[in-house]
C-alpha positions in Angstrom: 1.1 37.7 36.7 3.0 35.2 34.4 2.5 31.5 33.9 3.8 28.4 35.5 6.0 27.6 32.3 7.3 31.3 31.6 8.4 31.5 35.5 10.1 28.2 35.3 11.7 29.0 32.1 13.0 32.3 33.2 14.3 31.0 36.2 16.7 28.2 34.7 18.0 30.3 31.4 20.4 32.5 34.1 21.6 28.8 35.6 24.7 27.3 34.9 26.1 24.0 36.4 28.8 24.2 39.1 32.5 23.4 38.3 33.6 19.6 38.6 35.5 18.5 41.5 37.2 14.6 41.7 35.7 12.4 44.5 36.5 8.8 44.9 34.3 6.5 43.1 32.9 5.1 46.2 31.8 8.6 47.0 30.4 9.1 43.7 26.5 7.8 43.9 23.8 9.9 42.9 26.5 12.7 41.6 26.4 13.9 38.1 29.7 12.9 36.1 31.0 16.3 34.2 33.3 14.7 32.0 33.2 11.6 29.6 34.9 8.5 31.1 36.8 6.3 28.8 37.7 2.6 29.4 41.5 2.6 30.6 41.7 -1.4 29.8 40.1 -4.4 27.5 37.4 -6.2 29.1 37.9 -9.0 29.2 41.5 -8.3 28.2 41.6 -11.8 26.7 39.6 -14.6 25.7 38.2 -16.2 28.8 35.7 -19.1 29.5 32.1 -18.5 30.3 32.0 -22.1 32.1 33.9 -24.3 34.2 35.1 -27.1 31.9 38.1 -27.8 29.5 39.7 -25.8 26.7 40.5 -27.6 23.6 40.3 -27.6 19.4 36.9 -27.6 18.1 37.8 -30.5 15.5 39.0 -32.3 18.6 35.9 -32.6 20.3 33.8 -34.4 18.3 31.6 -37.2 20.6 33.7 -40.0 21.8 36.8 -38.5 21.4 39.1 -39.0 24.3 41.9 -36.1 24.8 45.0 -36.0 27.1 44.3 -33.1 29.9 47.6 -31.4 30.2 47.4 -29.4 33.1 44.7 -26.8 35.0 44.6 -23.0 34.7 42.5 -21.4 37.4 41.1 -18.1 36.7 43.9 -15.3 37.2 46.6 -18.6 36.6 47.0 -18.6 32.5 48.6 -21.7 31.0 51.6 -20.7 29.0 51.7 -22.9 26.1 50.2 -23.6 23.1 47.3 -26.2 23.0 48.4 -29.2 20.5 45.8 -31.4 18.3 44.1 -34.1 20.8 45.3 -32.3 24.1 42.7 -30.4 26.4 43.3 -27.9 29.7 41.2 -27.8 32.2 39.5 -24.4 32.8 36.9 -22.7 35.3 34.9 -19.7 34.4 36.9 -16.5 34.1 40.3 -18.6 33.0 42.0 -17.6 30.0 41.7 -19.5 26.9 44.9 -20.8 26.2 46.5 -20.2 22.4 45.6 -23.0 19.9 42.0 -23.8 21.5 39.0 -22.3 19.8 36.1 -24.0 22.0 34.7 -25.5 25.7 34.2 -28.8 26.7 31.7 -28.2 29.6 32.3 -30.2 32.7 29.0 -31.5 32.4 29.8 -33.0 29.2 32.8 -34.7 30.0 33.8 -37.6 31.5 37.5 -37.4 33.2 40.1 -40.6 33.9 43.2 -39.7 35.6 45.0 -37.5 32.9 42.3 -38.2 30.4 39.0 -37.0 29.6 36.2 -38.3 27.2 33.8 -36.0 25.3 30.2 -36.6 26.1 28.9 -34.1 24.3 30.2 -32.3 21.0 31.6 -29.1 21.4 30.8 -26.2 19.0 33.4 -23.2 17.8 33.8 -20.5 20.2 30.6 -21.4 22.3 30.8 -20.5 25.8 34.3 -18.2 25.4 33.8 -14.8 26.3 35.9 -12.9 23.4 38.5 -10.0 24.2 37.1 -6.9 24.6 33.1 -8.2 24.2 32.6 -5.8 27.1 34.0 -2.7 26.0 37.6 -1.9 24.7 40.3 0.3 26.1 39.0 4.0 24.6 35.1 3.3 24.9 33.4 6.0 26.6 31.4 3.7 29.5 29.6 6.9 30.5 28.7 10.4 28.6 29.1 13.3 31.2 25.8 14.8 32.3 25.1 11.5 33.6 23.4 10.8 37.2 25.5 8.0 38.3 23.8 5.1 40.0 25.3 2.0 41.4 25.5 0.4 37.3 27.6 3.0 35.9 29.8 3.1 39.3 30.2 -0.2 38.8 30.9 0.2 35.3 33.6 2.9 35.8 35.3 1.0 38.2 35.7 -2.2 35.6 36.9 0.3 33.0 39.7 1.0 36.5 38.8 4.6 37.4 39.5 4.7 41.4 38.3 8.6 41.2 36.2 11.1 38.5 35.1 14.5 38.1 31.6 15.1 39.2 30.0 18.6 39.3 30.3 20.1 42.5 27.0 19.6 44.9 24.7 23.0 44.6 25.3 25.1 47.8 21.7 26.4 48.3 21.5 29.7 51.2 17.9 29.8 53.2 16.7 32.4 54.9 13.5 32.6 56.5 12.3 36.1 57.6 9.3 37.7 59.8 8.8 39.0 63.7 6.9 36.1 64.0 8.4 33.0 63.7 11.1 30.6 65.7 13.0 27.9 64.4 11.6 24.4 66.1 12.6 24.3 70.1 13.6 28.0 70.0 11.0 30.4 72.4 7.9 31.3 70.7 7.2 35.0 70.6 4.0 36.4 71.5 1.5 35.3 68.8 4.4 33.7 66.9 4.4 30.3 65.2 6.7 28.1 64.8 8.9 27.9 61.5 9.0 24.9 58.9 9.9 26.3 56.0 13.9 26.2 56.2 13.7 22.7 57.8 11.2 21.7 54.8 13.5 23.3 51.9 16.6 22.0 53.4 15.6 18.3 53.1 14.3 19.2 49.6 18.0 20.5 49.0 19.8 17.5 50.2 17.2 15.1 48.6 18.1 16.7 45.2 21.9 16.3 46.1 22.7 19.9 47.4 24.1 21.1 50.4 21.3 23.5 52.2 23.2 26.4 54.1 20.3 27.7 56.6 20.5 31.4 57.6 19.6 33.0 61.4 16.0 34.0 60.9 15.7 37.4 59.9 13.0 39.6 61.5 11.0 42.6 59.8 13.7 44.7 59.5 15.4 45.8 56.4 19.1 46.0 58.3 18.6 42.5 59.6 17.5 40.9 56.1 19.8 42.1 54.1 22.8 41.4 57.0 21.2 37.7 57.1 21.4 38.0 53.2 25.1 38.7 53.2 25.5 35.1 54.2 24.3 33.8 50.8 27.7 34.9 49.3 29.2 32.2 48.6 26.3 30.0 47.9 25.4 29.0 44.1 21.3 30.3 44.9 19.4 31.6 47.9 15.9 30.8 48.9 14.4 33.0 51.1 10.7 32.2 52.6 8.2 35.1 53.6 8.5 38.5 52.5 7.8 38.5 49.1 4.2 39.8 48.8 3.2 43.6 49.0 2.4 44.4 52.7 4.3 47.0 54.8 6.2 43.8 56.3 7.0 42.5 52.8 10.7 43.4 52.9 12.5 41.1 50.7 13.0 43.4 47.5 12.9 46.8 49.6 16.0 45.6 52.0 17.7 43.8 49.3 17.9 46.5 46.8 20.4 48.6 47.7 23.2 45.5 48.5 22.0 44.8 44.4 18.9 42.7 43.9 18.0 42.8 40.6 14.1 41.7 39.9 12.9 39.8 37.0 9.2 38.8 38.2 7.4 38.8 41.2 4.0 37.6 40.6 3.0 34.0 39.3 -0.7 33.1 38.0 -0.3 29.9 40.3 -2.1 28.8 43.7 -0.5 28.2 45.8 2.3 30.4 45.5 1.7 33.5 43.7 4.1 35.8 45.3 7.2 34.5 44.2 10.6 36.9 43.2 13.1 35.8 40.9 15.9 38.0 40.3 19.6 38.0 41.3 22.0 39.7 44.4 24.7 40.3 42.6 26.3 37.2 40.9 23.9 34.8 43.2 20.6 33.8 41.6 17.7 34.2 43.9 14.7 33.1 44.5 11.8 34.6 46.8 9.4 32.3 48.2 5.9 32.6 50.1 5.8 32.5 53.7 2.9 29.9 53.7 4.3 26.4 54.5 1.9 24.9 51.8 3.0 27.5 48.9 6.7 27.5 49.9 7.2 23.8 49.5 4.8 23.6 46.1 7.0 26.6 44.3 10.2 25.0 45.6 9.1 21.3 44.0 7.8 23.5 40.6 11.1 26.3 40.8 13.9 24.9 42.9 14.0 21.4 42.3 14.4 21.9 38.6 17.2 24.9 39.8 19.3 22.8 41.5 19.1 19.6 38.2 20.6 22.7 36.6 23.2 23.9 38.6 24.0 19.8 39.7 24.8 19.3 35.6 21.0 17.9 34.8 18.4 19.1 32.3 16.1 21.7 34.0 13.4 19.1 33.6 9.8 20.0 35.4 8.5 17.2 38.2 7.5 14.6 36.0 3.4 14.9 35.1 1.7 11.6 35.0 -2.2 11.1 34.8 -4.6 9.5 37.3 -8.5 9.3 37.3 -10.5 11.9 39.5 -11.7 10.4 42.4 -14.8 13.4 43.2 -15.8 16.6 41.1 -13.8 19.7 41.1 -15.7 23.0 40.1 -14.2 25.4 37.2 -11.2 27.2 37.7 -9.9 30.9 37.6 -7.4 32.4 36.1 -5.0 30.8 38.2 -3.2 27.2 37.3 -4.0 25.4 40.6 -1.9 22.3 42.0 -4.5 20.7 44.5 -3.2 18.5 47.1 -4.8 14.9 46.9 -4.5 11.4 48.0 -4.0 8.3 45.6 -5.9 5.2 45.7 -6.7 2.4 42.8 -9.7 0.9 41.2 -10.3 -2.8 40.6 -8.2 -2.4 37.6 -4.9 -0.7 39.3 -5.4 2.6 38.0 -4.7 5.3 39.7 -7.5 7.4 41.2 -7.1 10.9 42.5 -9.0 12.9 45.2 -8.4 16.1 46.5 -8.4 17.3 49.8 -11.6 18.9 50.6 -9.7 21.9 52.1 -6.6 23.5 50.4 -5.2 26.0 52.5 -1.9 26.8 52.2 -1.2 26.9 55.7 -2.2 23.6 56.4 1.2 21.4 56.0 -0.2 18.4 57.5 -2.6 18.0 54.1 0.6 18.6 52.3 2.1 15.9 54.2 -0.5 13.7 54.0 -0.6 13.6 50.3 0.5 11.4 47.5 -0.3 14.1 44.5 -1.1 17.5 43.4 -3.6 17.2 40.6 -2.8 20.0 38.2 -5.5 22.4 36.9 -5.2 25.1 34.0 -6.1 28.6 34.4 -9.7 28.8 33.6 -10.3 25.0 33.3 -13.7 23.8 33.1 -15.2 21.9 36.1 -14.0 18.4 36.2 -16.3 15.4 37.3 -15.1 11.8 38.8 -13.8 9.7 36.7 -12.1 12.0 33.9 -8.7 11.8 33.6 -6.6 14.4 34.8 -2.8 14.9 35.0 -0.8 15.0 38.6 2.7 15.3 40.0 3.0 12.4 41.9 4.8 13.6 45.3 5.4 9.8 46.4 7.8 9.3 43.5 9.9 12.8 44.1 11.9 11.0 47.1 11.1 14.4 48.8 
């Protein structure tokens, strides 16, 4: 068995970002831009007023001075002349500062009387003027490649006059659940069978990470059926199976897909839950074979599929972020496998996070995972931990899953 860190590194090593596609800027939120985005203009294009008031020469703006108002220039309507000594031009926020002016007299610092204005507060040269290119100049890189686009970057690209943007294509993830005993929600349940949650949970995780889920029909425990269903993954960027990854006589993923070209990298990880996890490739398609137990399936997806989706989307393949919390109840010593304990979070009187593991950690109990706020991380052979100790956690409530 290999460690969680080694397994993740080997999974990510063979992945590459998807190709670029062009999308409207309005559809770019949550995507990763594939190319640097440079400004196509200068912002602001000319010196503009930051306030409502009057443009004038700073040397004319002394306390008590009276100036001739020669016109008005609302934003979007530049004044074509050159401001002469003793003159002022009515401006508004965003108005172009006319040639000859180098100061702004604020509206509240002026008294207007017909076509003359009196300075009630001496002006300061260049104050309240936004200089041309103050925000950015034409050709400046506004957003580097590999950036997960949010509202701020989209607004910046729009200001840089980009109606379209090149982003990495959403990764397509084929999801194949296997087993004679399972049925999808709403389907007839076979005798002794169960309703499968894995396909829906994994599809939701893929969507939350910006991918496109391709849910294949459930395949029974039959090699030919599994191979036929897996053929639907040929156009996808990665294939995820659930069930059939262990060593029982009905765990058929490896034997069923070997004739189709499955090459195995590893299939055991020193972790709990989720020891039986297959990593390999089916032809050109990377494959992750997750355990069939619903908790094991979803936790291994968080640890391995989530970073894989980041790489495919054009982002660094970082593992889920780890923070720390105070342990709310004692934990026993750990064995040779890394533990990922479902836990609730609370806060002490000082506002510190407190993580308390559920008493039962059965990998078939999906309800406890749904009620969990975090996973407490316990390395192999960890000694007993006492209430009050600080332990690392993965906060599920912050993953957006």
